[in-house]
mmCIF entry with sequence, helices, sheets and N, C-alpha, C, O atoms, coordinates in Angstrom:
data_MODEL
# 
_entry.id   MODEL 
# 
_entity.id                         1 
_entity.type                       polymer 
_entity.pdbx_number_of_molecules   1 
# 
_entity_poly.entity_id                      1 
_entity_poly.type                           'polypeptide(L)' 
_entity_poly.nstd_linkage                   no 
_entity_poly.nstd_monomer                   no 
_entity_poly.pdbx_seq_one_letter_code       
;(UNK)(UNK)(UNK)(UNK)(UNK)(UNK)(UNK)(UNK)(UNK)(UNK)(UNK)(UNK)(UNK)(UNK)(UNK)(UNK)
(UNK)(UNK)(UNK)(UNK)(UNK)(UNK)(UNK)(UNK)(UNK)(UNK)(UNK)(UNK)(UNK)(UNK)(UNK)(UNK)
(UNK)(UNK)(UNK)(UNK)(UNK)(UNK)(UNK)(UNK)(UNK)(UNK)
;
_entity_poly.pdbx_seq_one_letter_code_can   XXXXXXXXXXXXXXXXXXXXXXXXXXXXXXXXXXXXXXXXXX 
_entity_poly.pdbx_strand_id                 A 
# 
loop_
_entity_poly_seq.entity_id 
_entity_poly_seq.num 
_entity_poly_seq.mon_id 
_entity_poly_seq.hetero 
1 1  UNK n 
1 2  UNK n 
1 3  UNK n 
1 4  UNK n 
1 5  UNK n 
1 6  UNK n 
1 7  UNK n 
1 8  UNK n 
1 9  UNK n 
1 10 UNK n 
1 11 UNK n 
1 12 UNK n 
1 13 UNK n 
1 14 UNK n 
1 15 UNK n 
1 16 UNK n 
1 17 UNK n 
1 18 UNK n 
1 19 UNK n 
1 20 UNK n 
1 21 UNK n 
1 22 UNK n 
1 23 UNK n 
1 24 UNK n 
1 25 UNK n 
1 26 UNK n 
1 27 UNK n 
1 28 UNK n 
1 29 UNK n 
1 30 UNK n 
1 31 UNK n 
1 32 UNK n 
1 33 UNK n 
1 34 UNK n 
1 35 UNK n 
1 36 UNK n 
1 37 UNK n 
1 38 UNK n 
1 39 UNK n 
1 40 UNK n 
1 41 UNK n 
1 42 UNK n 
# 
_struct_asym.id          A 
_struct_asym.entity_id   1 
# 
_struct_sheet.id               AA1 
_struct_sheet.type             ? 
_struct_sheet.number_strands   3 
_struct_sheet.details          ? 
# 
loop_
_struct_sheet_order.sheet_id 
_struct_sheet_order.range_id_1 
_struct_sheet_order.range_id_2 
_struct_sheet_order.offset 
_struct_sheet_order.sense 
AA1 1 2 ? anti-parallel 
AA1 2 3 ? anti-parallel 
# 
loop_
_struct_sheet_range.sheet_id 
_struct_sheet_range.id 
_struct_sheet_range.beg_label_comp_id 
_struct_sheet_range.beg_label_asym_id 
_struct_sheet_range.beg_label_seq_id 
_struct_sheet_range.pdbx_beg_PDB_ins_code 
_struct_sheet_range.end_label_comp_id 
_struct_sheet_range.end_label_asym_id 
_struct_sheet_range.end_label_seq_id 
_struct_sheet_range.pdbx_end_PDB_ins_code 
_struct_sheet_range.beg_auth_comp_id 
_struct_sheet_range.beg_auth_asym_id 
_struct_sheet_range.beg_auth_seq_id 
_struct_sheet_range.end_auth_comp_id 
_struct_sheet_range.end_auth_asym_id 
_struct_sheet_range.end_auth_seq_id 
AA1 1 UNK A 12 ? UNK A 15 ? UNK A 12 UNK A 15 
AA1 2 UNK A 23 ? UNK A 29 ? UNK A 23 UNK A 29 
AA1 3 UNK A 36 ? UNK A 39 ? UNK A 36 UNK A 39 
# 
loop_
_atom_site.group_PDB 
_atom_site.id 
_atom_site.type_symbol 
_atom_site.label_atom_id 
_atom_site.label_alt_id 
_atom_site.label_comp_id 
_atom_site.label_asym_id 
_atom_site.label_entity_id 
_atom_site.label_seq_id 
_atom_site.pdbx_PDB_ins_code 
_atom_site.Cartn_x 
_atom_site.Cartn_y 
_atom_site.Cartn_z 
_atom_site.occupancy 
_atom_site.B_iso_or_equiv 
_atom_site.pdbx_formal_charge 
_atom_site.auth_seq_id 
_atom_site.auth_comp_id 
_atom_site.auth_asym_id 
_atom_site.auth_atom_id 
_atom_site.pdbx_PDB_model_num 
ATOM 1   N N  . UNK A 1 1  ? 117.101 124.633 100.088 1.00 0.00 ? 1  UNK A N  1 
ATOM 2   C CA . UNK A 1 1  ? 117.151 123.373 100.817 1.00 0.00 ? 1  UNK A CA 1 
ATOM 3   C C  . UNK A 1 1  ? 118.191 122.469 100.148 1.00 0.00 ? 1  UNK A C  1 
ATOM 4   O O  . UNK A 1 1  ? 119.120 122.023 100.822 1.00 0.00 ? 1  UNK A O  1 
ATOM 5   N N  . UNK A 1 2  ? 118.071 122.186 98.857  1.00 0.00 ? 2  UNK A N  1 
ATOM 6   C CA . UNK A 1 2  ? 119.037 121.301 98.198  1.00 0.00 ? 2  UNK A CA 1 
ATOM 7   C C  . UNK A 1 2  ? 120.279 122.068 97.794  1.00 0.00 ? 2  UNK A C  1 
ATOM 8   O O  . UNK A 1 2  ? 121.389 121.539 97.856  1.00 0.00 ? 2  UNK A O  1 
ATOM 9   N N  . UNK A 1 3  ? 120.100 123.303 97.383  1.00 0.00 ? 3  UNK A N  1 
ATOM 10  C CA . UNK A 1 3  ? 121.234 124.094 96.907  1.00 0.00 ? 3  UNK A CA 1 
ATOM 11  C C  . UNK A 1 3  ? 122.022 124.684 98.093  1.00 0.00 ? 3  UNK A C  1 
ATOM 12  O O  . UNK A 1 3  ? 123.252 124.724 98.071  1.00 0.00 ? 3  UNK A O  1 
ATOM 13  N N  . UNK A 1 4  ? 121.297 125.138 99.121  1.00 0.00 ? 4  UNK A N  1 
ATOM 14  C CA . UNK A 1 4  ? 121.963 125.786 100.257 1.00 0.00 ? 4  UNK A CA 1 
ATOM 15  C C  . UNK A 1 4  ? 122.337 124.825 101.378 1.00 0.00 ? 4  UNK A C  1 
ATOM 16  O O  . UNK A 1 4  ? 123.023 125.207 102.327 1.00 0.00 ? 4  UNK A O  1 
ATOM 17  N N  . UNK A 1 5  ? 121.881 123.566 101.267 1.00 0.00 ? 5  UNK A N  1 
ATOM 18  C CA . UNK A 1 5  ? 122.109 122.551 102.329 1.00 0.00 ? 5  UNK A CA 1 
ATOM 19  C C  . UNK A 1 5  ? 121.496 122.942 103.662 1.00 0.00 ? 5  UNK A C  1 
ATOM 20  O O  . UNK A 1 5  ? 121.968 122.523 104.718 1.00 0.00 ? 5  UNK A O  1 
ATOM 21  N N  . UNK A 1 6  ? 120.420 123.764 103.609 1.00 0.00 ? 6  UNK A N  1 
ATOM 22  C CA . UNK A 1 6  ? 119.717 124.145 104.836 1.00 0.00 ? 6  UNK A CA 1 
ATOM 23  C C  . UNK A 1 6  ? 118.952 122.934 105.400 1.00 0.00 ? 6  UNK A C  1 
ATOM 24  O O  . UNK A 1 6  ? 118.449 122.099 104.648 1.00 0.00 ? 6  UNK A O  1 
ATOM 25  N N  . UNK A 1 7  ? 118.877 122.860 106.707 1.00 0.00 ? 7  UNK A N  1 
ATOM 26  C CA . UNK A 1 7  ? 118.152 121.795 107.388 1.00 0.00 ? 7  UNK A CA 1 
ATOM 27  C C  . UNK A 1 7  ? 116.668 122.162 107.425 1.00 0.00 ? 7  UNK A C  1 
ATOM 28  O O  . UNK A 1 7  ? 116.311 123.243 107.894 1.00 0.00 ? 7  UNK A O  1 
ATOM 29  N N  . UNK A 1 8  ? 115.796 121.266 106.930 1.00 0.00 ? 8  UNK A N  1 
ATOM 30  C CA . UNK A 1 8  ? 114.390 121.512 106.908 1.00 0.00 ? 8  UNK A CA 1 
ATOM 31  C C  . UNK A 1 8  ? 113.692 120.378 107.717 1.00 0.00 ? 8  UNK A C  1 
ATOM 32  O O  . UNK A 1 8  ? 113.897 119.199 107.431 1.00 0.00 ? 8  UNK A O  1 
ATOM 33  N N  . UNK A 1 9  ? 112.897 120.736 108.692 1.00 0.00 ? 9  UNK A N  1 
ATOM 34  C CA . UNK A 1 9  ? 112.185 119.755 109.456 1.00 0.00 ? 9  UNK A CA 1 
ATOM 35  C C  . UNK A 1 9  ? 111.056 119.153 108.624 1.00 0.00 ? 9  UNK A C  1 
ATOM 36  O O  . UNK A 1 9  ? 110.168 119.876 108.172 1.00 0.00 ? 9  UNK A O  1 
ATOM 37  N N  . UNK A 1 10 ? 111.083 117.848 108.419 1.00 0.00 ? 10 UNK A N  1 
ATOM 38  C CA . UNK A 1 10 ? 110.102 117.135 107.596 1.00 0.00 ? 10 UNK A CA 1 
ATOM 39  C C  . UNK A 1 10 ? 108.926 116.702 108.455 1.00 0.00 ? 10 UNK A C  1 
ATOM 40  O O  . UNK A 1 10 ? 107.773 116.907 108.076 1.00 0.00 ? 10 UNK A O  1 
ATOM 41  N N  . UNK A 1 11 ? 109.204 116.109 109.600 1.00 0.00 ? 11 UNK A N  1 
ATOM 42  C CA . UNK A 1 11 ? 108.126 115.568 110.436 1.00 0.00 ? 11 UNK A CA 1 
ATOM 43  C C  . UNK A 1 11 ? 108.598 115.465 111.868 1.00 0.00 ? 11 UNK A C  1 
ATOM 44  O O  . UNK A 1 11 ? 109.634 114.861 112.147 1.00 0.00 ? 11 UNK A O  1 
ATOM 45  N N  . UNK A 1 12 ? 107.833 116.062 112.785 1.00 0.00 ? 12 UNK A N  1 
ATOM 46  C CA . UNK A 1 12 ? 108.106 115.905 114.208 1.00 0.00 ? 12 UNK A CA 1 
ATOM 47  C C  . UNK A 1 12 ? 106.802 115.585 114.901 1.00 0.00 ? 12 UNK A C  1 
ATOM 48  O O  . UNK A 1 12 ? 105.794 116.263 114.701 1.00 0.00 ? 12 UNK A O  1 
ATOM 49  N N  . UNK A 1 13 ? 106.828 114.534 115.728 1.00 0.00 ? 13 UNK A N  1 
ATOM 50  C CA . UNK A 1 13 ? 105.597 114.095 116.386 1.00 0.00 ? 13 UNK A CA 1 
ATOM 51  C C  . UNK A 1 13 ? 105.857 113.747 117.857 1.00 0.00 ? 13 UNK A C  1 
ATOM 52  O O  . UNK A 1 13 ? 106.997 113.641 118.311 1.00 0.00 ? 13 UNK A O  1 
ATOM 53  N N  . UNK A 1 14 ? 104.761 113.578 118.562 1.00 0.00 ? 14 UNK A N  1 
ATOM 54  C CA . UNK A 1 14 ? 104.812 113.165 119.959 1.00 0.00 ? 14 UNK A CA 1 
ATOM 55  C C  . UNK A 1 14 ? 103.936 111.961 120.143 1.00 0.00 ? 14 UNK A C  1 
ATOM 56  O O  . UNK A 1 14 ? 102.955 111.769 119.425 1.00 0.00 ? 14 UNK A O  1 
ATOM 57  N N  . UNK A 1 15 ? 104.300 111.145 121.117 1.00 0.00 ? 15 UNK A N  1 
ATOM 58  C CA . UNK A 1 15 ? 103.554 109.930 121.461 1.00 0.00 ? 15 UNK A CA 1 
ATOM 59  C C  . UNK A 1 15 ? 102.998 110.131 122.868 1.00 0.00 ? 15 UNK A C  1 
ATOM 60  O O  . UNK A 1 15 ? 103.734 110.472 123.794 1.00 0.00 ? 15 UNK A O  1 
ATOM 61  N N  . UNK A 1 16 ? 101.727 109.922 123.014 1.00 0.00 ? 16 UNK A N  1 
ATOM 62  C CA . UNK A 1 16 ? 101.069 110.048 124.327 1.00 0.00 ? 16 UNK A CA 1 
ATOM 63  C C  . UNK A 1 16 ? 101.090 108.709 125.038 1.00 0.00 ? 16 UNK A C  1 
ATOM 64  O O  . UNK A 1 16 ? 100.644 107.696 124.500 1.00 0.00 ? 16 UNK A O  1 
ATOM 65  N N  . UNK A 1 17 ? 101.608 108.717 126.239 1.00 0.00 ? 17 UNK A N  1 
ATOM 66  C CA . UNK A 1 17 ? 101.588 107.530 127.081 1.00 0.00 ? 17 UNK A CA 1 
ATOM 67  C C  . UNK A 1 17 ? 102.664 106.494 126.775 1.00 0.00 ? 17 UNK A C  1 
ATOM 68  O O  . UNK A 1 17 ? 102.961 106.215 125.614 1.00 0.00 ? 17 UNK A O  1 
ATOM 69  N N  . UNK A 1 18 ? 103.238 105.934 127.823 1.00 0.00 ? 18 UNK A N  1 
ATOM 70  C CA . UNK A 1 18 ? 104.216 104.835 127.706 1.00 0.00 ? 18 UNK A CA 1 
ATOM 71  C C  . UNK A 1 18 ? 105.602 105.343 127.305 1.00 0.00 ? 18 UNK A C  1 
ATOM 72  O O  . UNK A 1 18 ? 105.768 106.428 126.748 1.00 0.00 ? 18 UNK A O  1 
ATOM 73  N N  . UNK A 1 19 ? 106.563 104.520 127.612 1.00 0.00 ? 19 UNK A N  1 
ATOM 74  C CA . UNK A 1 19 ? 107.955 104.875 127.297 1.00 0.00 ? 19 UNK A CA 1 
ATOM 75  C C  . UNK A 1 19 ? 108.565 104.027 126.195 1.00 0.00 ? 19 UNK A C  1 
ATOM 76  O O  . UNK A 1 19 ? 109.703 104.259 125.788 1.00 0.00 ? 19 UNK A O  1 
ATOM 77  N N  . UNK A 1 20 ? 107.800 103.025 125.701 1.00 0.00 ? 20 UNK A N  1 
ATOM 78  C CA . UNK A 1 20 ? 108.309 102.198 124.593 1.00 0.00 ? 20 UNK A CA 1 
ATOM 79  C C  . UNK A 1 20 ? 108.148 102.992 123.301 1.00 0.00 ? 20 UNK A C  1 
ATOM 80  O O  . UNK A 1 20 ? 107.228 103.798 123.161 1.00 0.00 ? 20 UNK A O  1 
ATOM 81  N N  . UNK A 1 21 ? 109.047 102.754 122.374 1.00 0.00 ? 21 UNK A N  1 
ATOM 82  C CA . UNK A 1 21 ? 108.949 103.486 121.107 1.00 0.00 ? 21 UNK A CA 1 
ATOM 83  C C  . UNK A 1 21 ? 107.737 103.076 120.241 1.00 0.00 ? 21 UNK A C  1 
ATOM 84  O O  . UNK A 1 21 ? 107.333 103.841 119.364 1.00 0.00 ? 21 UNK A O  1 
ATOM 85  N N  . UNK A 1 22 ? 107.160 101.901 120.468 1.00 0.00 ? 22 UNK A N  1 
ATOM 86  C CA . UNK A 1 22 ? 106.007 101.460 119.677 1.00 0.00 ? 22 UNK A CA 1 
ATOM 87  C C  . UNK A 1 22 ? 104.772 102.233 120.095 1.00 0.00 ? 22 UNK A C  1 
ATOM 88  O O  . UNK A 1 22 ? 104.554 102.500 121.276 1.00 0.00 ? 22 UNK A O  1 
ATOM 89  N N  . UNK A 1 23 ? 103.975 102.583 119.112 1.00 0.00 ? 23 UNK A N  1 
ATOM 90  C CA . UNK A 1 23 ? 102.717 103.321 119.400 1.00 0.00 ? 23 UNK A CA 1 
ATOM 91  C C  . UNK A 1 23 ? 102.384 104.261 118.271 1.00 0.00 ? 23 UNK A C  1 
ATOM 92  O O  . UNK A 1 23 ? 102.997 104.219 117.204 1.00 0.00 ? 23 UNK A O  1 
ATOM 93  N N  . UNK A 1 24 ? 101.388 105.128 118.521 1.00 0.00 ? 24 UNK A N  1 
ATOM 94  C CA . UNK A 1 24 ? 100.923 106.086 117.532 1.00 0.00 ? 24 UNK A CA 1 
ATOM 95  C C  . UNK A 1 24 ? 101.507 107.465 117.890 1.00 0.00 ? 24 UNK A C  1 
ATOM 96  O O  . UNK A 1 24 ? 101.372 107.936 119.019 1.00 0.00 ? 24 UNK A O  1 
ATOM 97  N N  . UNK A 1 25 ? 102.142 108.083 116.922 1.00 0.00 ? 25 UNK A N  1 
ATOM 98  C CA . UNK A 1 25 ? 102.715 109.417 117.074 1.00 0.00 ? 25 UNK A CA 1 
ATOM 99  C C  . UNK A 1 25 ? 101.860 110.414 116.285 1.00 0.00 ? 25 UNK A C  1 
ATOM 100 O O  . UNK A 1 25 ? 101.503 110.141 115.139 1.00 0.00 ? 25 UNK A O  1 
ATOM 101 N N  . UNK A 1 26 ? 101.536 111.534 116.865 1.00 0.00 ? 26 UNK A N  1 
ATOM 102 C CA . UNK A 1 26 ? 100.785 112.587 116.186 1.00 0.00 ? 26 UNK A CA 1 
ATOM 103 C C  . UNK A 1 26 ? 101.754 113.690 115.756 1.00 0.00 ? 26 UNK A C  1 
ATOM 104 O O  . UNK A 1 26 ? 102.631 114.100 116.517 1.00 0.00 ? 26 UNK A O  1 
ATOM 105 N N  . UNK A 1 27 ? 101.573 114.164 114.505 1.00 0.00 ? 27 UNK A N  1 
ATOM 106 C CA . UNK A 1 27 ? 102.442 115.218 114.003 1.00 0.00 ? 27 UNK A CA 1 
ATOM 107 C C  . UNK A 1 27 ? 102.199 116.513 114.719 1.00 0.00 ? 27 UNK A C  1 
ATOM 108 O O  . UNK A 1 27 ? 101.054 116.924 114.905 1.00 0.00 ? 27 UNK A O  1 
ATOM 109 N N  . UNK A 1 28 ? 103.269 117.160 115.124 1.00 0.00 ? 28 UNK A N  1 
ATOM 110 C CA . UNK A 1 28 ? 103.195 118.475 115.771 1.00 0.00 ? 28 UNK A CA 1 
ATOM 111 C C  . UNK A 1 28 ? 103.645 119.538 114.799 1.00 0.00 ? 28 UNK A C  1 
ATOM 112 O O  . UNK A 1 28 ? 102.960 120.547 114.632 1.00 0.00 ? 28 UNK A O  1 
ATOM 113 N N  . UNK A 1 29 ? 104.777 119.341 114.155 1.00 0.00 ? 29 UNK A N  1 
ATOM 114 C CA . UNK A 1 29 ? 105.264 120.310 113.162 1.00 0.00 ? 29 UNK A CA 1 
ATOM 115 C C  . UNK A 1 29 ? 105.872 119.544 111.999 1.00 0.00 ? 29 UNK A C  1 
ATOM 116 O O  . UNK A 1 29 ? 106.022 118.323 112.038 1.00 0.00 ? 29 UNK A O  1 
ATOM 117 N N  . UNK A 1 30 ? 106.222 120.309 110.953 1.00 0.00 ? 30 UNK A N  1 
ATOM 118 C CA . UNK A 1 30 ? 106.865 119.716 109.780 1.00 0.00 ? 30 UNK A CA 1 
ATOM 119 C C  . UNK A 1 30 ? 106.073 119.935 108.523 1.00 0.00 ? 30 UNK A C  1 
ATOM 120 O O  . UNK A 1 30 ? 104.905 120.316 108.592 1.00 0.00 ? 30 UNK A O  1 
ATOM 121 N N  . UNK A 1 31 ? 106.661 119.712 107.397 1.00 0.00 ? 31 UNK A N  1 
ATOM 122 C CA . UNK A 1 31 ? 106.026 120.000 106.102 1.00 0.00 ? 31 UNK A CA 1 
ATOM 123 C C  . UNK A 1 31 ? 105.384 118.757 105.523 1.00 0.00 ? 31 UNK A C  1 
ATOM 124 O O  . UNK A 1 31 ? 104.662 118.888 104.534 1.00 0.00 ? 31 UNK A O  1 
ATOM 125 N N  . UNK A 1 32 ? 105.586 117.558 106.056 1.00 0.00 ? 32 UNK A N  1 
ATOM 126 C CA . UNK A 1 32 ? 104.979 116.356 105.553 1.00 0.00 ? 32 UNK A CA 1 
ATOM 127 C C  . UNK A 1 32 ? 103.487 116.348 105.924 1.00 0.00 ? 32 UNK A C  1 
ATOM 128 O O  . UNK A 1 32 ? 103.175 116.604 107.087 1.00 0.00 ? 32 UNK A O  1 
ATOM 129 N N  . UNK A 1 33 ? 102.570 116.076 105.025 1.00 0.00 ? 33 UNK A N  1 
ATOM 130 C CA . UNK A 1 33 ? 101.137 116.074 105.303 1.00 0.00 ? 33 UNK A CA 1 
ATOM 131 C C  . UNK A 1 33 ? 100.662 114.891 106.159 1.00 0.00 ? 33 UNK A C  1 
ATOM 132 O O  . UNK A 1 33 ? 99.516  114.890 106.609 1.00 0.00 ? 33 UNK A O  1 
ATOM 133 N N  . UNK A 1 34 ? 101.485 113.920 106.384 1.00 0.00 ? 34 UNK A N  1 
ATOM 134 C CA . UNK A 1 34 ? 101.090 112.730 107.187 1.00 0.00 ? 34 UNK A CA 1 
ATOM 135 C C  . UNK A 1 34 ? 100.761 113.175 108.621 1.00 0.00 ? 34 UNK A C  1 
ATOM 136 O O  . UNK A 1 34 ? 101.624 113.707 109.319 1.00 0.00 ? 34 UNK A O  1 
ATOM 137 N N  . UNK A 1 35 ? 99.523  112.958 109.053 1.00 0.00 ? 35 UNK A N  1 
ATOM 138 C CA . UNK A 1 35 ? 99.087  113.410 110.376 1.00 0.00 ? 35 UNK A CA 1 
ATOM 139 C C  . UNK A 1 35 ? 99.514  112.529 111.526 1.00 0.00 ? 35 UNK A C  1 
ATOM 140 O O  . UNK A 1 35 ? 99.818  113.022 112.612 1.00 0.00 ? 35 UNK A O  1 
ATOM 141 N N  . UNK A 1 36 ? 99.539  111.178 111.289 1.00 0.00 ? 36 UNK A N  1 
ATOM 142 C CA . UNK A 1 36 ? 99.935  110.224 112.313 1.00 0.00 ? 36 UNK A CA 1 
ATOM 143 C C  . UNK A 1 36 ? 100.910 109.195 111.755 1.00 0.00 ? 36 UNK A C  1 
ATOM 144 O O  . UNK A 1 36 ? 100.939 108.929 110.553 1.00 0.00 ? 36 UNK A O  1 
ATOM 145 N N  . UNK A 1 37 ? 101.694 108.632 112.640 1.00 0.00 ? 37 UNK A N  1 
ATOM 146 C CA . UNK A 1 37 ? 102.639 107.585 112.281 1.00 0.00 ? 37 UNK A CA 1 
ATOM 147 C C  . UNK A 1 37 ? 102.529 106.501 113.309 1.00 0.00 ? 37 UNK A C  1 
ATOM 148 O O  . UNK A 1 37 ? 102.565 106.789 114.505 1.00 0.00 ? 37 UNK A O  1 
ATOM 149 N N  . UNK A 1 38 ? 102.393 105.252 112.890 1.00 0.00 ? 38 UNK A N  1 
ATOM 150 C CA . UNK A 1 38 ? 102.274 104.119 113.810 1.00 0.00 ? 38 UNK A CA 1 
ATOM 151 C C  . UNK A 1 38 ? 103.568 103.326 113.751 1.00 0.00 ? 38 UNK A C  1 
ATOM 152 O O  . UNK A 1 38 ? 104.012 102.924 112.676 1.00 0.00 ? 38 UNK A O  1 
ATOM 153 N N  . UNK A 1 39 ? 104.174 103.103 114.922 1.00 0.00 ? 39 UNK A N  1 
ATOM 154 C CA . UNK A 1 39 ? 105.403 102.292 115.058 1.00 0.00 ? 39 UNK A CA 1 
ATOM 155 C C  . UNK A 1 39 ? 104.995 101.014 115.765 1.00 0.00 ? 39 UNK A C  1 
ATOM 156 O O  . UNK A 1 39 ? 104.448 101.043 116.867 1.00 0.00 ? 39 UNK A O  1 
ATOM 157 N N  . UNK A 1 40 ? 105.275 99.874  115.103 1.00 0.00 ? 40 UNK A N  1 
ATOM 158 C CA . UNK A 1 40 ? 104.894 98.598  115.713 1.00 0.00 ? 40 UNK A CA 1 
ATOM 159 C C  . UNK A 1 40 ? 106.104 97.907  116.320 1.00 0.00 ? 40 UNK A C  1 
ATOM 160 O O  . UNK A 1 40 ? 107.216 98.019  115.804 1.00 0.00 ? 40 UNK A O  1 
ATOM 161 N N  . UNK A 1 41 ? 105.886 97.196  117.410 1.00 0.00 ? 41 UNK A N  1 
ATOM 162 C CA . UNK A 1 41 ? 106.949 96.445  118.027 1.00 0.00 ? 41 UNK A CA 1 
ATOM 163 C C  . UNK A 1 41 ? 107.228 95.194  117.217 1.00 0.00 ? 41 UNK A C  1 
ATOM 164 O O  . UNK A 1 41 ? 106.303 94.612  116.651 1.00 0.00 ? 41 UNK A O  1 
ATOM 165 N N  . UNK A 1 42 ? 108.464 94.773  117.150 1.00 0.00 ? 42 UNK A N  1 
ATOM 166 C CA . UNK A 1 42 ? 108.812 93.585  116.384 1.00 0.00 ? 42 UNK A CA 1 
ATOM 167 C C  . UNK A 1 42 ? 108.935 92.406  117.233 1.00 0.00 ? 42 UNK A C  1 
ATOM 168 O O  . UNK A 1 42 ? 109.225 91.317  116.738 1.00 0.00 ? 42 UNK A O  1 
# 
């Protein structure tokens, strides 16, 4: 990864409902143990 410069997926998630980027995303794949990510509107 660091030596070979290979691309490694860290976190990929999906958001259910709505088209705004704010909301709760659930992890689908990736090596990060974080299960959900919340994006708040500013």
